[in-house]
ChimeraX commands (.cxc) that place a marker at each C-alpha (Angstrom):
marker #1 position 26.89,327.87,247.45 radius 0.5
marker #1 position 30.07,326.43,245.69 radius 0.5
marker #1 position 32.40,324.58,247.73 radius 0.5
marker #1 position 35.47,325.25,245.92 radius 0.5
marker #1 position 37.21,322.05,246.99 radius 0.5
marker #1 position 41.02,321.83,246.37 radius 0.5
marker #1 position 42.66,318.89,244.22 radius 0.5
marker #1 position 44.00,317.25,247.19 radius 0.5
marker #1 position 40.45,316.66,248.50 radius 0.5
marker #1 position 39.37,314.64,245.24 radius 0.5
marker #1 position 42.89,312.73,245.53 radius 0.5
marker #1 position 42.23,311.60,248.90 radius 0.5
marker #1 position 38.42,310.79,248.19 radius 0.5
marker #1 position 39.56,308.34,245.57 radius 0.5
marker #1 position 42.04,306.71,248.01 radius 0.5
marker #1 position 39.25,306.61,250.31 radius 0.5
marker #1 position 36.74,304.97,248.01 radius 0.5
marker #1 position 39.04,302.47,247.13 radius 0.5
marker #1 position 39.86,301.39,250.84 radius 0.5
marker #1 position 38.61,298.54,252.51 radius 0.5
marker #1 position 40.22,297.86,255.66 radius 0.5
marker #1 position 38.05,299.94,258.33 radius 0.5
marker #1 position 40.82,301.38,260.22 radius 0.5
marker #1 position 42.65,302.80,256.93 radius 0.5
marker #1 position 39.00,304.18,255.84 radius 0.5
marker #1 position 39.00,306.10,259.33 radius 0.5
marker #1 position 42.29,307.43,258.78 radius 0.5
marker #1 position 41.38,308.58,255.14 radius 0.5
marker #1 position 38.27,310.21,256.37 radius 0.5
marker #1 position 40.30,312.35,259.06 radius 0.5
marker #1 position 42.64,313.07,256.38 radius 0.5
marker #1 position 39.72,314.10,253.80 radius 0.5
marker #1 position 38.15,316.45,256.44 radius 0.5
marker #1 position 41.18,318.24,256.96 radius 0.5
marker #1 position 41.44,319.00,253.32 radius 0.5
marker #1 position 37.94,320.85,253.15 radius 0.5
marker #1 position 38.21,324.37,253.32 radius 0.5
marker #1 position 36.20,326.11,256.10 radius 0.5
marker #1 position 33.62,328.32,255.12 radius 0.5
marker #1 position 29.86,328.47,254.46 radius 0.5
marker #1 position 29.77,326.79,251.29 radius 0.5
marker #1 position 31.20,323.70,252.78 radius 0.5
marker #1 position 29.31,323.70,256.13 radius 0.5
marker #1 position 27.08,320.84,254.97 radius 0.5
marker #1 position 29.96,318.69,253.52 radius 0.5
marker #1 position 31.81,318.93,256.73 radius 0.5
marker #1 position 29.13,318.05,258.83 radius 0.5
marker #1 position 28.14,315.11,256.61 radius 0.5
marker #1 position 31.78,313.90,256.88 radius 0.5
marker #1 position 32.12,314.20,260.49 radius 0.5
marker #1 position 28.81,312.48,260.89 radius 0.5
marker #1 position 30.25,309.44,258.67 radius 0.5
marker #1 position 33.55,309.53,260.83 radius 0.5
marker #1 position 31.65,309.35,264.10 radius 0.5
marker #1 position 29.58,306.14,262.97 radius 0.5
marker #1 position 32.75,304.39,261.59 radius 0.5
marker #1 position 34.68,305.34,264.69 radius 0.5
marker #1 position 31.79,304.01,266.80 radius 0.5
marker #1 position 31.34,300.64,264.63 radius 0.5
marker #1 position 35.10,299.97,264.78 radius 0.5
marker #1 position 34.98,300.21,268.68 radius 0.5
marker #1 position 32.16,297.81,268.82 radius 0.5
marker #1 position 34.13,295.39,266.63 radius 0.5
marker #1 position 37.15,295.68,268.81 radius 0.5
marker #1 position 38.20,292.83,270.91 radius 0.5
marker #1 position 35.45,290.67,269.42 radius 0.5
marker #1 position 36.24,287.99,266.58 radius 0.5
marker #1 position 34.94,289.15,263.26 radius 0.5
marker #1 position 33.26,287.21,260.83 radius 0.5
marker #1 position 33.86,288.09,257.18 radius 0.5
marker #1 position 30.95,289.30,255.34 radius 0.5
marker #1 position 29.72,287.20,252.28 radius 0.5
marker #1 position 29.88,290.63,250.59 radius 0.5
marker #1 position 33.78,290.76,250.97 radius 0.5
marker #1 position 34.26,289.17,247.58 radius 0.5
marker #1 position 38.14,289.36,246.56 radius 0.5
marker #1 position 38.70,290.87,243.30 radius 0.5
marker #1 position 40.01,288.54,240.36 radius 0.5
marker #1 position 40.83,289.38,236.94 radius 0.5
marker #1 position 41.04,292.86,235.18 radius 0.5
marker #1 position 37.58,293.90,236.71 radius 0.5
marker #1 position 34.86,293.23,239.33 radius 0.5
marker #1 position 31.25,293.53,237.93 radius 0.5
marker #1 position 27.97,293.24,239.46 radius 0.5
marker #1 position 24.93,291.84,237.99 radius 0.5
marker #1 position 21.97,293.47,239.59 radius 0.5
marker #1 position 18.31,293.60,238.65 radius 0.5
marker #1 position 14.65,292.65,240.02 radius 0.5
marker #1 position 13.73,289.03,240.86 radius 0.5
marker #1 position 13.47,286.38,238.30 radius 0.5
marker #1 position 15.27,288.42,235.45 radius 0.5
marker #1 position 17.65,285.85,235.11 radius 0.5
marker #1 position 20.89,286.86,236.50 radius 0.5
marker #1 position 21.88,283.54,237.66 radius 0.5
marker #1 position 21.19,282.09,234.50 radius 0.5
marker #1 position 23.26,284.87,232.81 radius 0.5
marker #1 position 26.13,284.31,235.25 radius 0.5
marker #1 position 26.07,280.34,234.43 radius 0.5
marker #1 position 26.18,281.23,230.63 radius 0.5
marker #1 position 28.98,283.66,230.81 radius 0.5
marker #1 position 31.30,282.02,233.53 radius 0.5
marker #1 position 32.61,279.04,235.20 radius 0.5
marker #1 position 30.18,279.46,238.13 radius 0.5
marker #1 position 27.23,277.15,238.70 radius 0.5
marker #1 position 24.49,279.16,240.89 radius 0.5
marker #1 position 21.32,277.92,241.72 radius 0.5
marker #1 position 18.77,278.62,238.64 radius 0.5
marker #1 position 15.08,278.17,239.23 radius 0.5
marker #1 position 11.77,279.70,237.81 radius 0.5
marker #1 position 10.63,281.29,241.15 radius 0.5
marker #1 position 12.04,284.46,242.34 radius 0.5
marker #1 position 14.70,285.46,245.31 radius 0.5
marker #1 position 16.65,282.04,244.24 radius 0.5
marker #1 position 20.09,283.96,245.19 radius 0.5
marker #1 position 20.42,284.79,248.68 radius 0.5
marker #1 position 24.03,285.59,248.56 radius 0.5
marker #1 position 26.47,287.00,246.01 radius 0.5
marker #1 position 28.05,284.43,243.83 radius 0.5
marker #1 position 31.34,285.14,241.96 radius 0.5
marker #1 position 32.33,283.72,238.52 radius 0.5
marker #1 position 35.09,284.59,235.75 radius 0.5
marker #1 position 34.20,285.52,232.31 radius 0.5
marker #1 position 36.64,285.54,229.70 radius 0.5
marker #1 position 36.68,287.88,226.66 radius 0.5
marker #1 position 39.81,288.37,224.42 radius 0.5
marker #1 position 41.92,286.18,226.74 radius 0.5
marker #1 position 40.92,288.83,229.37 radius 0.5
marker #1 position 39.57,287.55,232.51 radius 0.5
marker #1 position 36.61,289.59,234.22 radius 0.5
marker #1 position 35.15,288.78,237.22 radius 0.5
marker #1 position 31.15,288.88,237.54 radius 0.5
marker #1 position 29.38,288.82,240.74 radius 0.5
marker #1 position 25.59,287.79,240.50 radius 0.5
marker #1 position 24.16,289.83,243.62 radius 0.5
marker #1 position 20.70,288.88,245.50 radius 0.5
marker #1 position 17.61,290.71,243.60 radius 0.5
marker #1 position 16.86,294.40,244.52 radius 0.5
marker #1 position 14.06,294.52,246.92 radius 0.5
marker #1 position 12.55,297.86,247.87 radius 0.5
marker #1 position 11.29,296.25,251.10 radius 0.5
marker #1 position 14.90,295.73,252.40 radius 0.5
marker #1 position 18.31,296.91,251.43 radius 0.5
marker #1 position 21.32,294.92,252.87 radius 0.5
marker #1 position 24.05,297.81,253.32 radius 0.5
marker #1 position 26.94,295.48,252.57 radius 0.5
marker #1 position 25.49,294.37,249.07 radius 0.5
marker #1 position 25.54,298.11,248.20 radius 0.5
marker #1 position 29.04,298.46,249.50 radius 0.5
marker #1 position 29.73,295.65,247.17 radius 0.5
marker #1 position 27.91,297.49,244.29 radius 0.5
marker #1 position 29.85,301.07,245.03 radius 0.5
marker #1 position 33.15,299.24,244.74 radius 0.5
marker #1 position 32.43,297.41,241.41 radius 0.5
marker #1 position 34.01,298.87,238.03 radius 0.5
marker #1 position 30.54,298.32,236.18 radius 0.5
marker #1 position 27.33,297.80,237.08 radius 0.5
marker #1 position 25.21,295.40,234.66 radius 0.5
marker #1 position 21.41,295.89,235.30 radius 0.5
marker #1 position 19.87,292.91,234.19 radius 0.5
marker #1 position 16.04,293.08,233.26 radius 0.5
marker #1 position 13.36,290.86,231.62 radius 0.5
marker #1 position 12.13,291.71,228.05 radius 0.5
marker #1 position 9.07,289.65,228.59 radius 0.5
marker #1 position 7.97,291.29,231.90 radius 0.5
marker #1 position 7.83,294.79,232.01 radius 0.5
marker #1 position 11.13,296.15,231.20 radius 0.5
marker #1 position 10.28,299.84,231.53 radius 0.5
marker #1 position 9.05,299.40,235.19 radius 0.5
marker #1 position 12.03,297.09,236.15 radius 0.5
marker #1 position 14.44,299.69,234.62 radius 0.5
marker #1 position 12.92,302.46,236.34 radius 0.5
marker #1 position 12.40,301.00,239.74 radius 0.5
marker #1 position 16.01,299.42,239.94 radius 0.5
marker #1 position 17.41,302.93,239.00 radius 0.5
marker #1 position 15.34,304.55,241.55 radius 0.5
marker #1 position 16.18,302.01,244.39 radius 0.5
marker #1 position 20.10,302.58,243.36 radius 0.5
marker #1 position 19.75,306.24,243.48 radius 0.5
marker #1 position 18.20,306.06,246.52 radius 0.5
marker #1 position 21.19,304.28,248.01 radius 0.5
marker #1 position 23.59,306.99,246.68 radius 0.5
marker #1 position 24.71,305.00,243.73 radius 0.5
marker #1 position 23.94,306.77,240.02 radius 0.5
marker #1 position 24.83,306.30,236.43 radius 0.5
marker #1 position 28.11,307.99,235.71 radius 0.5
marker #1 position 26.49,310.06,233.00 radius 0.5
marker #1 position 24.06,311.40,235.48 radius 0.5
marker #1 position 26.91,313.37,237.56 radius 0.5
marker #1 position 25.91,316.63,236.49 radius 0.5
marker #1 position 22.42,316.11,237.70 radius 0.5
marker #1 position 22.92,316.22,241.29 radius 0.5
marker #1 position 23.46,319.34,243.34 radius 0.5
marker #1 position 25.61,317.54,246.04 radius 0.5
marker #1 position 27.25,315.09,243.57 radius 0.5
marker #1 position 29.84,314.37,246.43 radius 0.5
marker #1 position 27.32,312.35,248.23 radius 0.5
marker #1 position 26.83,309.65,245.50 radius 0.5
marker #1 position 28.97,307.10,243.76 radius 0.5
marker #1 position 28.79,307.31,239.95 radius 0.5
marker #1 position 29.30,304.12,238.17 radius 0.5
marker #1 position 29.00,303.12,234.44 radius 0.5
marker #1 position 25.99,301.02,233.75 radius 0.5
marker #1 position 25.46,298.58,231.11 radius 0.5
marker #1 position 21.52,297.50,230.52 radius 0.5
marker #1 position 21.22,293.67,229.79 radius 0.5
marker #1 position 17.95,293.17,228.24 radius 0.5
marker #1 position 17.15,289.11,229.01 radius 0.5
marker #1 position 14.89,286.65,227.74 radius 0.5
marker #1 position 15.39,287.74,224.12 radius 0.5
marker #1 position 15.02,284.24,223.11 radius 0.5
marker #1 position 14.34,284.44,219.29 radius 0.5
marker #1 position 13.74,286.53,216.34 radius 0.5
marker #1 position 10.17,287.07,217.22 radius 0.5
marker #1 position 11.17,289.03,220.44 radius 0.5
marker #1 position 14.02,291.13,218.36 radius 0.5
marker #1 position 10.75,293.43,217.23 radius 0.5
marker #1 position 9.89,293.63,220.97 radius 0.5
marker #1 position 13.44,294.82,221.83 radius 0.5
marker #1 position 13.51,297.34,219.06 radius 0.5
marker #1 position 10.22,298.59,220.66 radius 0.5
marker #1 position 11.86,299.17,224.01 radius 0.5
marker #1 position 14.78,300.77,222.40 radius 0.5
marker #1 position 12.50,303.17,220.57 radius 0.5
marker #1 position 10.18,304.13,223.54 radius 0.5
marker #1 position 12.92,304.65,226.08 radius 0.5
marker #1 position 13.46,308.22,227.21 radius 0.5
marker #1 position 16.91,307.74,228.36 radius 0.5
marker #1 position 19.51,306.73,226.05 radius 0.5
marker #1 position 20.62,303.80,227.84 radius 0.5
marker #1 position 23.33,301.51,226.68 radius 0.5
marker #1 position 21.29,298.42,225.82 radius 0.5
marker #1 position 22.29,294.56,225.13 radius 0.5
marker #1 position 19.72,292.21,224.16 radius 0.5
marker #1 position 20.52,288.61,225.00 radius 0.5
marker #1 position 19.10,285.10,226.02 radius 0.5
marker #1 position 20.78,283.61,228.83 radius 0.5
marker #1 position 18.38,280.45,228.03 radius 0.5
marker #1 position 19.66,280.06,224.52 radius 0.5
marker #1 position 22.87,281.83,224.26 radius 0.5
marker #1 position 21.62,284.70,221.90 radius 0.5
marker #1 position 23.64,287.74,222.20 radius 0.5
marker #1 position 26.35,286.45,224.63 radius 0.5
marker #1 position 29.24,287.20,222.52 radius 0.5
marker #1 position 28.14,290.63,222.13 radius 0.5
marker #1 position 27.53,291.31,225.92 radius 0.5
marker #1 position 31.23,290.07,226.63 radius 0.5
marker #1 position 32.69,292.77,224.08 radius 0.5
marker #1 position 29.99,295.37,225.02 radius 0.5
marker #1 position 31.40,294.76,228.72 radius 0.5
marker #1 position 34.90,295.01,227.53 radius 0.5
marker #1 position 34.16,298.33,225.81 radius 0.5
marker #1 position 32.30,299.78,228.76 radius 0.5
marker #1 position 35.26,299.07,231.09 radius 0.5
marker #1 position 37.58,301.44,228.78 radius 0.5
marker #1 position 40.40,299.01,228.70 radius 0.5
marker #1 position 42.87,297.65,226.34 radius 0.5
marker #1 position 45.21,294.56,225.74 radius 0.5
marker #1 position 48.89,295.32,225.03 radius 0.5
marker #1 position 51.06,292.36,224.32 radius 0.5
marker #1 position 54.98,292.35,225.60 radius 0.5
marker #1 position 57.21,291.25,222.76 radius 0.5
marker #1 position 60.69,290.03,223.87 radius 0.5
marker #1 position 63.38,290.86,221.47 radius 0.5
marker #1 position 63.71,288.73,218.46 radius 0.5
marker #1 position 60.47,286.76,219.29 radius 0.5
marker #1 position 56.57,286.86,218.96 radius 0.5
marker #1 position 54.24,288.15,221.17 radius 0.5
marker #1 position 52.05,285.93,223.13 radius 0.5
marker #1 position 48.42,286.76,222.40 radius 0.5
marker #1 position 47.07,284.52,224.97 radius 0.5
marker #1 position 48.88,286.67,227.81 radius 0.5
marker #1 position 47.86,290.22,227.37 radius 0.5
marker #1 position 48.45,293.02,229.72 radius 0.5
marker #1 position 45.43,295.04,230.82 radius 0.5
marker #1 position 45.49,298.71,230.81 radius 0.5
marker #1 position 43.15,301.56,230.88 radius 0.5
marker #1 position 42.51,303.31,227.46 radius 0.5
marker #1 position 45.03,306.13,226.79 radius 0.5
marker #1 position 48.05,304.35,228.70 radius 0.5
marker #1 position 51.39,304.96,227.54 radius 0.5
marker #1 position 54.75,302.99,226.82 radius 0.5
marker #1 position 55.72,304.11,230.26 radius 0.5
marker #1 position 52.65,302.80,231.95 radius 0.5
marker #1 position 52.91,299.71,230.06 radius 0.5
marker #1 position 56.59,299.13,231.37 radius 0.5
marker #1 position 55.48,299.86,234.96 radius 0.5
marker #1 position 52.84,296.82,234.46 radius 0.5
marker #1 position 55.48,294.56,233.31 radius 0.5
marker #1 position 58.08,295.26,235.89 radius 0.5
marker #1 position 59.42,298.28,237.82 radius 0.5
marker #1 position 62.88,297.26,236.43 radius 0.5
marker #1 position 61.59,298.36,232.90 radius 0.5
marker #1 position 59.96,301.32,234.21 radius 0.5
marker #1 position 63.22,302.62,235.79 radius 0.5
marker #1 position 65.88,301.33,233.50 radius 0.5
marker #1 position 63.82,301.74,229.93 radius 0.5
marker #1 position 66.33,302.95,227.17 radius 0.5
marker #1 position 63.99,302.35,224.22 radius 0.5
marker #1 position 60.64,300.77,222.93 radius 0.5
marker #1 position 59.25,299.58,219.62 radius 0.5
marker #1 position 55.58,299.18,218.81 radius 0.5
marker #1 position 53.90,297.05,216.30 radius 0.5
marker #1 position 50.08,297.64,215.77 radius 0.5
marker #1 position 47.41,300.08,214.77 radius 0.5
marker #1 position 48.79,302.84,216.50 radius 0.5
marker #1 position 52.29,302.80,214.62 radius 0.5
marker #1 position 54.07,301.28,211.82 radius 0.5
marker #1 position 55.60,298.03,212.55 radius 0.5
marker #1 position 58.69,298.27,214.58 radius 0.5
marker #1 position 58.26,302.07,215.08 radius 0.5
marker #1 position 60.58,303.54,217.73 radius 0.5
marker #1 position 58.72,305.37,220.03 radius 0.5
marker #1 position 59.26,307.69,223.56 radius 0.5
marker #1 position 57.89,306.93,227.07 radius 0.5
marker #1 position 54.78,309.05,226.61 radius 0.5
marker #1 position 53.69,307.29,223.40 radius 0.5
marker #1 position 49.99,306.38,223.64 radius 0.5
marker #1 position 49.10,302.60,222.96 radius 0.5
marker #1 position 46.08,301.21,221.34 radius 0.5
marker #1 position 44.36,297.99,222.05 radius 0.5
marker #1 position 46.09,294.88,220.40 radius 0.5
marker #1 position 49.41,296.84,220.10 radius 0.5
marker #1 position 52.70,294.81,220.70 radius 0.5
marker #1 position 55.58,296.42,222.56 radius 0.5
marker #1 position 59.24,295.39,222.77 radius 0.5
marker #1 position 60.95,296.94,225.74 radius 0.5
marker #1 position 64.88,297.48,225.88 radius 0.5
marker #1 position 66.91,298.21,228.99 radius 0.5
marker link #1:1,2 radius 0.2
marker link #1:2,3 radius 0.2
marker link #1:3,4 radius 0.2
marker link #1:4,5 radius 0.2
marker link #1:5,6 radius 0.2
marker link #1:6,7 radius 0.2
marker link #1:7,8 radius 0.2
marker link #1:8,9 radius 0.2
marker link #1:9,10 radius 0.2
marker link #1:10,11 radius 0.2
marker link #1:11,12 radius 0.2
marker link #1:12,13 radius 0.2
marker link #1:13,14 radius 0.2
marker link #1:14,15 radius 0.2
marker link #1:15,16 radius 0.2
marker link #1:16,17 radius 0.2
marker link #1:17,18 radius 0.2
marker link #1:18,19 radius 0.2
marker link #1:19,20 radius 0.2
marker link #1:20,21 radius 0.2
marker link #1:21,22 radius 0.2
marker link #1:22,23 radius 0.2
marker link #1:23,24 radius 0.2
marker link #1:24,25 radius 0.2
marker link #1:25,26 radius 0.2
marker link #1:26,27 radius 0.2
marker link #1:27,28 radius 0.2
marker link #1:28,29 radius 0.2
marker link #1:29,30 radius 0.2
marker link #1:30,31 radius 0.2
marker link #1:31,32 radius 0.2
marker link #1:32,33 radius 0.2
marker link #1:33,34 radius 0.2
marker link #1:34,35 radius 0.2
marker link #1:35,36 radius 0.2
marker link #1:36,37 radius 0.2
marker link #1:37,38 radius 0.2
marker link #1:38,39 radius 0.2
marker link #1:39,40 radius 0.2
marker link #1:40,41 radius 0.2
marker link #1:41,42 radius 0.2
marker link #1:42,43 radius 0.2
marker link #1:43,44 radius 0.2
marker link #1:44,45 radius 0.2
marker link #1:45,46 radius 0.2
marker link #1:46,47 radius 0.2
marker link #1:47,48 radius 0.2
marker link #1:48,49 radius 0.2
marker link #1:49,50 radius 0.2
marker link #1:50,51 radius 0.2
marker link #1:51,52 radius 0.2
marker link #1:52,53 radius 0.2
marker link #1:53,54 radius 0.2
marker link #1:54,55 radius 0.2
marker link #1:55,56 radius 0.2
marker link #1:56,57 radius 0.2
marker link #1:57,58 radius 0.2
marker link #1:58,59 radius 0.2
marker link #1:59,60 radius 0.2
marker link #1:60,61 radius 0.2
marker link #1:61,62 radius 0.2
marker link #1:62,63 radius 0.2
marker link #1:63,64 radius 0.2
marker link #1:64,65 radius 0.2
marker link #1:65,66 radius 0.2
marker link #1:66,67 radius 0.2
marker link #1:67,68 radius 0.2
marker link #1:68,69 radius 0.2
marker link #1:69,70 radius 0.2
marker link #1:70,71 radius 0.2
marker link #1:71,72 radius 0.2
marker link #1:72,73 radius 0.2
marker link #1:73,74 radius 0.2
marker link #1:74,75 radius 0.2
marker link #1:75,76 radius 0.2
marker link #1:76,77 radius 0.2
marker link #1:77,78 radius 0.2
marker link #1:78,79 radius 0.2
marker link #1:79,80 radius 0.2
marker link #1:80,81 radius 0.2
marker link #1:81,82 radius 0.2
marker link #1:82,83 radius 0.2
marker link #1:83,84 radius 0.2
marker link #1:84,85 radius 0.2
marker link #1:85,86 radius 0.2
marker link #1:86,87 radius 0.2
marker link #1:87,88 radius 0.2
marker link #1:88,89 radius 0.2
marker link #1:89,90 radius 0.2
marker link #1:90,91 radius 0.2
marker link #1:91,92 radius 0.2
marker link #1:92,93 radius 0.2
marker link #1:93,94 radius 0.2
marker link #1:94,95 radius 0.2
marker link #1:95,96 radius 0.2
marker link #1:96,97 radius 0.2
marker link #1:97,98 radius 0.2
marker link #1:98,99 radius 0.2
marker link #1:99,100 radius 0.2
marker link #1:100,101 radius 0.2
marker link #1:101,102 radius 0.2
marker link #1:102,103 radius 0.2
marker link #1:103,104 radius 0.2
marker link #1:104,105 radius 0.2
marker link #1:105,106 radius 0.2
marker link #1:106,107 radius 0.2
marker link #1:107,108 radius 0.2
marker link #1:108,109 radius 0.2
marker link #1:109,110 radius 0.2
marker link #1:110,111 radius 0.2
marker link #1:111,112 radius 0.2
marker link #1:112,113 radius 0.2
marker link #1:113,114 radius 0.2
marker link #1:114,115 radius 0.2
marker link #1:115,116 radius 0.2
marker link #1:116,117 radius 0.2
marker link #1:117,118 radius 0.2
marker link #1:118,119 radius 0.2
marker link #1:119,120 radius 0.2
marker link #1:120,121 radius 0.2
marker link #1:121,122 radius 0.2
marker link #1:122,123 radius 0.2
marker link #1:123,124 radius 0.2
marker link #1:124,125 radius 0.2
marker link #1:125,126 radius 0.2
marker link #1:126,127 radius 0.2
marker link #1:127,128 radius 0.2
marker link #1:128,129 radius 0.2
marker link #1:129,130 radius 0.2
marker link #1:130,131 radius 0.2
marker link #1:131,132 radius 0.2
marker link #1:132,133 radius 0.2
marker link #1:133,134 radius 0.2
marker link #1:134,135 radius 0.2
marker link #1:135,136 radius 0.2
marker link #1:136,137 radius 0.2
marker link #1:137,138 radius 0.2
marker link #1:138,139 radius 0.2
marker link #1:139,140 radius 0.2
marker link #1:140,141 radius 0.2
marker link #1:141,142 radius 0.2
marker link #1:142,143 radius 0.2
marker link #1:143,144 radius 0.2
marker link #1:144,145 radius 0.2
marker link #1:145,146 radius 0.2
marker link #1:146,147 radius 0.2
marker link #1:147,148 radius 0.2
marker link #1:148,149 radius 0.2
marker link #1:149,150 radius 0.2
marker link #1:150,151 radius 0.2
marker link #1:151,152 radius 0.2
marker link #1:152,153 radius 0.2
marker link #1:153,154 radius 0.2
marker link #1:154,155 radius 0.2
marker link #1:155,156 radius 0.2
marker link #1:156,157 radius 0.2
marker link #1:157,158 radius 0.2
marker link #1:158,159 radius 0.2
marker link #1:159,160 radius 0.2
marker link #1:160,161 radius 0.2
marker link #1:161,162 radius 0.2
marker link #1:162,163 radius 0.2
marker link #1:163,164 radius 0.2
marker link #1:164,165 radius 0.2
marker link #1:165,166 radius 0.2
marker link #1:166,167 radius 0.2
marker link #1:167,168 radius 0.2
marker link #1:168,169 radius 0.2
marker link #1:169,170 radius 0.2
marker link #1:170,171 radius 0.2
marker link #1:171,172 radius 0.2
marker link #1:172,173 radius 0.2
marker link #1:173,174 radius 0.2
marker link #1:174,175 radius 0.2
marker link #1:175,176 radius 0.2
marker link #1:176,177 radius 0.2
marker link #1:177,178 radius 0.2
marker link #1:178,179 radius 0.2
marker link #1:179,180 radius 0.2
marker link #1:180,181 radius 0.2
marker link #1:181,182 radius 0.2
marker link #1:182,183 radius 0.2
marker link #1:183,184 radius 0.2
marker link #1:184,185 radius 0.2
marker link #1:185,186 radius 0.2
marker link #1:186,187 radius 0.2
marker link #1:187,188 radius 0.2
marker link #1:188,189 radius 0.2
marker link #1:189,190 radius 0.2
marker link #1:190,191 radius 0.2
marker link #1:191,192 radius 0.2
marker link #1:192,193 radius 0.2
marker link #1:193,194 radius 0.2
marker link #1:194,195 radius 0.2
marker link #1:195,196 radius 0.2
marker link #1:196,197 radius 0.2
marker link #1:197,198 radius 0.2
marker link #1:198,199 radius 0.2
marker link #1:199,200 radius 0.2
marker link #1:200,201 radius 0.2
marker link #1:201,202 radius 0.2
marker link #1:202,203 radius 0.2
marker link #1:203,204 radius 0.2
marker link #1:204,205 radius 0.2
marker link #1:205,206 radius 0.2
marker link #1:206,207 radius 0.2
marker link #1:207,208 radius 0.2
marker link #1:208,209 radius 0.2
marker link #1:209,210 radius 0.2
marker link #1:210,211 radius 0.2
marker link #1:211,212 radius 0.2
marker link #1:212,213 radius 0.2
marker link #1:213,214 radius 0.2
marker link #1:214,215 radius 0.2
marker link #1:215,216 radius 0.2
marker link #1:216,217 radius 0.2
marker link #1:217,218 radius 0.2
marker link #1:218,219 radius 0.2
marker link #1:219,220 radius 0.2
marker link #1:220,221 radius 0.2
marker link #1:221,222 radius 0.2
marker link #1:222,223 radius 0.2
marker link #1:223,224 radius 0.2
marker link #1:224,225 radius 0.2
marker link #1:225,226 radius 0.2
marker link #1:226,227 radius 0.2
marker link #1:227,228 radius 0.2
marker link #1:228,229 radius 0.2
marker link #1:229,230 radius 0.2
marker link #1:230,231 radius 0.2
marker link #1:231,232 radius 0.2
marker link #1:232,233 radius 0.2
marker link #1:233,234 radius 0.2
marker link #1:234,235 radius 0.2
marker link #1:235,236 radius 0.2
marker link #1:236,237 radius 0.2
marker link #1:237,238 radius 0.2
marker link #1:238,239 radius 0.2
marker link #1:239,240 radius 0.2
marker link #1:240,241 radius 0.2
marker link #1:241,242 radius 0.2
marker link #1:242,243 radius 0.2
marker link #1:243,244 radius 0.2
marker link #1:244,245 radius 0.2
marker link #1:245,246 radius 0.2
marker link #1:246,247 radius 0.2
marker link #1:247,248 radius 0.2
marker link #1:248,249 radius 0.2
marker link #1:249,250 radius 0.2
marker link #1:250,251 radius 0.2
marker link #1:251,252 radius 0.2
marker link #1:252,253 radius 0.2
marker link #1:253,254 radius 0.2
marker link #1:254,255 radius 0.2
marker link #1:255,256 radius 0.2
marker link #1:256,257 radius 0.2
marker link #1:257,258 radius 0.2
marker link #1:258,259 radius 0.2
marker link #1:259,260 radius 0.2
marker link #1:260,261 radius 0.2
marker link #1:261,262 radius 0.2
marker link #1:262,263 radius 0.2
marker link #1:263,264 radius 0.2
marker link #1:264,265 radius 0.2
marker link #1:265,266 radius 0.2
marker link #1:266,267 radius 0.2
marker link #1:267,268 radius 0.2
marker link #1:268,269 radius 0.2
marker link #1:269,270 radius 0.2
marker link #1:270,271 radius 0.2
marker link #1:271,272 radius 0.2
marker link #1:272,273 radius 0.2
marker link #1:273,274 radius 0.2
marker link #1:274,275 radius 0.2
marker link #1:275,276 radius 0.2
marker link #1:276,277 radius 0.2
marker link #1:277,278 radius 0.2
marker link #1:278,279 radius 0.2
marker link #1:279,280 radius 0.2
marker link #1:280,281 radius 0.2
marker link #1:281,282 radius 0.2
marker link #1:282,283 radius 0.2
marker link #1:283,284 radius 0.2
marker link #1:284,285 radius 0.2
marker link #1:285,286 radius 0.2
marker link #1:286,287 radius 0.2
marker link #1:287,288 radius 0.2
marker link #1:288,289 radius 0.2
marker link #1:289,290 radius 0.2
marker link #1:290,291 radius 0.2
marker link #1:291,292 radius 0.2
marker link #1:292,293 radius 0.2
marker link #1:293,294 radius 0.2
marker link #1:294,295 radius 0.2
marker link #1:295,296 radius 0.2
marker link #1:296,297 radius 0.2
marker link #1:297,298 radius 0.2
marker link #1:298,299 radius 0.2
marker link #1:299,300 radius 0.2
marker link #1:300,301 radius 0.2
marker link #1:301,302 radius 0.2
marker link #1:302,303 radius 0.2
marker link #1:303,304 radius 0.2
marker link #1:304,305 radius 0.2
marker link #1:305,306 radius 0.2
marker link #1:306,307 radius 0.2
marker link #1:307,308 radius 0.2
marker link #1:308,309 radius 0.2
marker link #1:309,310 radius 0.2
marker link #1:310,311 radius 0.2
marker link #1:311,312 radius 0.2
marker link #1:312,313 radius 0.2
marker link #1:313,314 radius 0.2
marker link #1:314,315 radius 0.2
marker link #1:315,316 radius 0.2
marker link #1:316,317 radius 0.2
marker link #1:317,318 radius 0.2
marker link #1:318,319 radius 0.2
marker link #1:319,320 radius 0.2
marker link #1:320,321 radius 0.2
marker link #1:321,322 radius 0.2
marker link #1:322,323 radius 0.2
marker link #1:323,324 radius 0.2
marker link #1:324,325 radius 0.2
marker link #1:325,326 radius 0.2
marker link #1:326,327 radius 0.2
marker link #1:327,328 radius 0.2
view
């Protein structure tokens, strides 16, 4: 039976998903429940939300008055996006983090070297992106706080091993994540109760593609996979494919770089403003400073979206690499 949820429900739900403070999450969950219409089609949803609220309040009550220790999974976001590296043991996630960022995680040939999340900063096109190496996926035990970090991420990099059994690694990893109500974004229509899941963009990183001989193995993997997964072949050990991976991440995030061009000066291409694809001049102005948003009189754009110096309106849609001159 359809739930026919109002638009307000999805607006509050998005704020609830992004909230990290326990009291704020409780407040938003109570607000979320109040937006659900009462009829047979929403009975299951309302019961599930009430159970969730009860558990959150119980947990908050237990913590009240006690000194709280911050969880190792409370990783402060840095850069334009937060991305998690997940996968089975020994697929080379830590080696990949070391190769792509300034982090220096422990790297060893034996499994389960990573016990806590390790963040690092990757740069692509002068845009800084945070990568977080997660402990290996383990079907015998799943740390709830770890899954919460995965749910908050902007993109999931699923790392598998080309020289192992990549088919089994991919299948088991996805199954474990789905069991934790984390699913690929493009699978949204497969679930009858989609509201129970957090849907995330995925990028499958096929590691240990160390030489040209293994390129054939990667080609076979691509051909035999039943799902049309977005795949990137890399070698963390030898540096193959890392630049392609950086730009694949940039593309999967669906972001773009826009540069401020002060009147009479050149734009600084080392300091882009990062916006979502499809953003407008008005959204760029808000990103630069609220004064520009409130007092913007005119804007000119240089780049692929216009002819050089074109006078544009607030709702003009920008493209990656555009330079914008704002006048107030």
